[in-house]
N, C-alpha and C positions, 0 to 999 in steps of 0.2 A: 771433107766438110764441104765442098762443090754439092756433093750428094742430100745433104741437110739442108742446104740455101732448096735445090729442091722441092723437095718437098715441105719445107715451112712454105712456099711457093704456089703450091700446088693446093693446101689446104685451106691460104687464106684465098684466094678466088675458091673452094666451093662452099668457104665461110659467103660469101659477098652472093654467091648464086641463091643459097639458102633463104639468103635476109632477105633479096625482092624478091623471089620467089613467096615466102609469109605477105610481104607486103602487099605483093601482086594478091593474093588470095585474101586475103582482109577487103583488100577496096573493095576487090565482085563483091564478099558476104554483102561488106555494110549497102554497099548502093545495088546490090540484089535484090535487099528489103529494102528497100525505098519502093514508095508509089505514088502518085498524080492525084490532089483531092479533087477530085470530083465535085459541077456543079448540082447544089441542093437546094436554092434557092426557087421560090414559087412551090417544091414537092411537097407531101402533106410528110409527115415524121416516118408513117410507114414507106412509102418511094424511097424517103430517104436513108431510110435504114437496109434496100435493099442493092441499093445505089454505094453505097458501101462496105455492107458485108464481105462481099468479094474479093475488096481490097486490106479488107482485115482494119476497118476504121468506122470506132463502133460512133455511133448519133446520139448524142446527147443533148437533153431540150434545157435551155436552160434560166431563158428571159420568156415571156412573153410579152406582147404590144398591141396599143391599139394602132390598127392601120388602112386611113381610108384605101389603100390603091390594092392591099395585098386581101385576098378572100382569106376568111375567117381560117383556121383549122393551118395555110399555107407554111412554111416556112422565113419568114420576112429577111432574116442577114444571115451570115454563116463565120465562122472562123476557123481555124485557115482561111483563105477563100481560096477559091476554085484554080484548079491548076497551080499551086503548091505542090516540091516537094518537100513529105515525110516519109516519117517510118512506119512500116504496120504496126497497126494497133495503136496509133496519134488518135486520141477523139477529133471530130470534129465538136465544135460546141456549137447549139444553133439560138434563133430564137422566134416561139410564134408568133402566127398572127391570131388578133383576137376578134380581128370587123372592125367595124367603124363602134367610135365608141357611143353605145350607148343608156347606157347607166350611168341617172345623175348624181354627181360630188355631191356628198348628204354634209349638213353643219351640224360639226363636235364639240366646236369654243364651247365650254360650260361646261362640258359631262367628265366625269368621269375616264379612269384608262379603259377601266374595263367596260362603262356603258360606250364607248367609241368602239371598240373594239368589236362589241356586237352590233356595235349599227354600222360597222365600215365590212363586218364579211355577210352580214343579212343581204347586202348589197350586192354581192361578187364579187367584192373589192378585199383587197388582204392593206393590212398595218407595215409601211414600209419602217421607215428612221426613225427610235425615238428617242428623241433628245428631254431635259431638263435646264430649268433658264430660276435663278434664285437672283432675290432677291430682300431685303432687308423686313423683315412687321412693317415699319413705318414709314415705308416708302411710298412716294405717291403714286408709282404705279401702281402699287395693293389695289384697282379698283375690283369689282365682284366679278368683271374678268379674270383675273389671272386669282382666286384665289390657291390654295393651297393642295396640290392632286391632283388641280383641273387642267383640261385642256385649255390652251390660250392663245394656238394657234396651230395653223396645216397648211398644207401644201400637196396637191395642189387646196387656192378652196373653194369654200363650195358652189355646186355650179360651174362650175369653168369646164369650159369646152374646148377640144381638142388637145384632150391628155392620153399622152403616149403609153403609157407604166400606170393598171390598176391598180397604184398603189398610191395608198396615203398618208406621208407624212408626220407626225406629232411630236408636238413642246408642249413638254409638260411643265406648267408653274412650282415653286419647292419656296416657302419661304422660311426665312431663317430669323431665327427669335431673335430681337435684339440686347446686347449687352446687360445684366442686370448688378447696379449696385447695391453696396449700402450706402443708404447716404447720411453723409459726415456730418460735423458739428459745425458749425459757423459761429455761433453764437459767440459773442466778445469782438467779431474781427473787425475791421475796417469792411465797405464794402465795395472796394478798389479790390484787396489782396483775391474775396469769394467770387467773387466777378473772374476773375481770373483764371479760377482753379474752378470754375463751373465747365470754363470756355474748352479748358481741356481735358477735361472727362467729357467732354460729350456733349453736357446738362444745357439746360437754356436760362436766364435770365427772365424771369417774370414780374412782377407788380413789387413794382419797390414805394412803402409808403412810411411814415411821421409813423411814429410811436407811441401813445395817449401820455402823457405825461401825470403825474403821480400825486401831484401837489393840488389840489383843489380845485382842478382844471376839468375838463372834456374836450376831447377830440373830435369834430364834424368832419368831414369829406379833406381831411388832413388838416385842418385850420384848428389850431387849442382854442379851446373859449373859456374864460372863465365863470364861475355860478354867478359871480355881479354883473358880465358884460352879458348872460345869455337871461337877467330879471330885469335888462335895462330895456333891453334890443338893440342895442351898440352892435353897430358890426365889424365879426371877427376880421384880429389880426393876420396877416396872410403867413406862415409858416414859410421858412424859407427850404430849398431844394434837397432831392439829398445830392452828396459828394460822397464821391467815390472814400472820405475820410469818416464818411458815417458811418457808428458802430451798431451794429448788427445786435439786438435783442433780444427777435423773438423770427424762427425762420416755418416755413409753408415747403414738404412736408418733415417731419419731424427728425430729430437726431434719431438716427438708428436702423429706421425706416429702409425699403425694399423698394428700389425704384429703376427703371430703365434707361437709356440713352433715348435724350431729346426729352428731358422731363423738366417741367418750367419751374424753377424755384422764387418762392414769397422771400422777402424780407421788409421785417418791422426794422425802422432803425433809431439812432438817434443823435 
């Protein structure tokens, strides 16, 4: 029994030593592959490759910026920064200087996306992000400068100075067609209920006038004039103003016609 415990204790000691050795070897293996990132800011891409290659750190040019401080072709900044510990194979991402801004930013507002892209690239610039803005066709913002599928805004603006990146971001207008409806029949209904129905449907109440009577009189400017009064030159009586209880006898547009939201509907009432 005593010999059994001795063997068990010896086995545990050996396992502990083996585990510690494995952890130590793994630590040395991991840290043995770590390197210090060199400083490549101010170098050319070729020089940066030469600095990173012996350490197993590839150099990747991800961006280009205008810079009045750094000559054209040299590296403006890097990531990770110099002095950082990384594993071999970790890429150094850098931005290259384009030198001072020498290209004028063109005005591409009012152009199509294709024409704007050609105009931008012809000047040695690039198109950045492209976004769309939508508005209803009857919106007050639907001016000639914001017609469908045309550039309505850009960043940076035309002739801007102190631009950092050679990219122009574009905003394209997109018109949403107004909702279409079939004109309902309001004849025989009170003016008040018809007005509420128009508002709920997104339409507008247009001109409301008195309908001419059919008992031998004629109407002028909303006032009814009998033939006898017209012959004698007597002043016409003033017709009453339409009220919410006035009944609709004629409407324009006619029932069944296709209309869009915001259409003004005219009524003749009695």
